[in-house]
C-alpha positions, -999 to 999 in steps of 0.1 A, spaced: 133 269 -193 104 254 -173 99 256 -136 78 229 -121 57 231 -90 31 208 -76 5 205 -50 24 180 -29 8 149 -14 21 146 22 11 125 51 18 135 86 22 102 104 23 101 142 38 67 152 20 47 178 36 47 212 30 9 213 32 -3 177 24 -39 167 57 -58 166 56 -80 135 80 -104 119 73 -109 82 92 -137 65 97 -131 27 71 -152 10 82 -185 -4 79 -193 -41 90 -172 -71 120 -152 -57 117 -122 -81 80 -117 -73 86 -123 -36 112 -95 -34 89 -70 -51 58 -79 -30 78 -80 2 92 -44 -4 57 -30 -11 40 -48 18 67 -37 43 64 -1 31 26 -2 33 26 -14 69 54 9 80 38 39 65 7 35 88 29 43 118 13 15 137 37 -14 128 72 -21 139 86 -46 115 115 -69 125 146 -63 104 150 -90 78 186 -97 90 171 -108 124 145 -132 111 146 -168 123 143 -199 101 106 -208 99 100 -241 117 66 -257 115 58 -290 133 23 -305 133 11 -273 116 24 -253 146 52 -227 146 77 -223 174 60 -195 193 86 -193 220 114 -183 197 94 -155 183 82 -144 217 118 -141 229 124 -117 200 95 -96 214 72 -102 184 34 -99 186 27 -114 152 43 -135 125 34 -133 88 44 -161 64 32 -167 28 37 -185 -4 35 -174 -41 24 -194 -70 31 -178 -104 14 -191 -134 15 -178 -170 -14 -154 -166 -19 -152 -129 -2 -149 -95 -17 -164 -63 -5 -152 -29 -14 -173 2 -5 -160 36 -10 -168 72 -8 -146 103 1 -160 138 -6 -143 171 25 -150 190 12 -140 225 -20 -161 221 -2 -189 203 -27 -193 175 -32 -187 138 -56 -157 133 -58 -156 95 -53 -178 65 -60 -160 32 -54 -162 -6 -52 -132 -29 -53 -135 -67 -37 -111 -91 -21 -105 -125 16 -105 -134 14 -69 -146 -3 -57 -114 21 -68 -87 19 -36 -67 -19 -38 -65 -16 -74 -54 8 -64 -27 -15 -36 -15 -44 -60 -12 -23 -83 8 -11 -54 30 -48 -45 37 -56 -80 48 -26 -81 72 -35 -47 85 -72 -55 91 -64 -88 109 -39 -72 133 -53 -36 137 -90 -46 136 -99 -19 109 -98 -19 71 -66 -9 55 -62 18 28 -31 6 9 -52 -6 -21 -71 28 -24 -62 55 -49 -52 91 -46 -66 121 -66 -46 153 -67 -37 183 -89 -3 190 -103 6 225 -115 34 231 -140 45 268 -143 59 277 -177 85 304 -184 58 329 -195 41 326 -161 13 306 -176 5 274 -158 -6 239 -169 -28 219 -145 -31 181 -145 -56 160 -126 -36 130 -114 -44 95 -101 -19 73 -82 -16 44 -58 -19 53 -21 20 53 -19 23 77 -49 34 50 -74 17 43 -108 10 80 -114 -14 87 -143 -27 119 -158 -65 119 -161 -69 154 -175 -46 183 -186 -59 219 -188 -47 255 -190 -75 263 -165 -71 257 -127 -86 224 -115 -98 222 -79 -117 199 -55 -112 165 -72 -133 139 -55 -146 104 -61 -182 95 -69 -200 75 -41 -194 42 -60 -157 50 -65 -159 46 -103 -160 82 -114 -142 115 -106 -157 149 -100 -138 182 -101 -142 219 -106 -125 239 -133 -119 276 -130 -121 300 -160 -116 338 -159 -154 343 -158 -170 313 -139 -167 280 -123 -176 247 -139 -183 214 -121 -176 182 -140 
């Protein structure tokens, strides 16, 4: 019998009293890719506590005339911003183009393209989320960053196994970087973000790595 415990990753989000009200139309193009990207992007933005996303069942058809959207319709829905996009899937790449419209000011505020690989859809979605967040909130997003944490597994004989873990900012794509019978504490990134430092604890001394 094995009992598992872990140092849990938790985020205490205090929602904004006046969140940005955003309508995000599922991106055109490859339907399968669009569904996956849409889910991750919506979760990324919602998790910040600063965005209120319009339910997909309430979305209006996108009408563009002379490169302008119908701002009045979206304004009647109480929206501050509208996000639309398009996906181009090739054999070895996926390109995501997206545009953000400021409904109140009646103008386009961003037009961007993000390039990714078919086997890294979540990371592509995170980068897109960060672009949307920065354009609307005015500060850089953290959806594309990584988490470092320690997982402890307690065995039946009271001994523990410690694992240094790496995951996406939303906890997905979990990977084990190191497994040890000695406690692992204080994991941190190097200044360039390419290496990991941590401290291991033995019965006699501490070791920094």
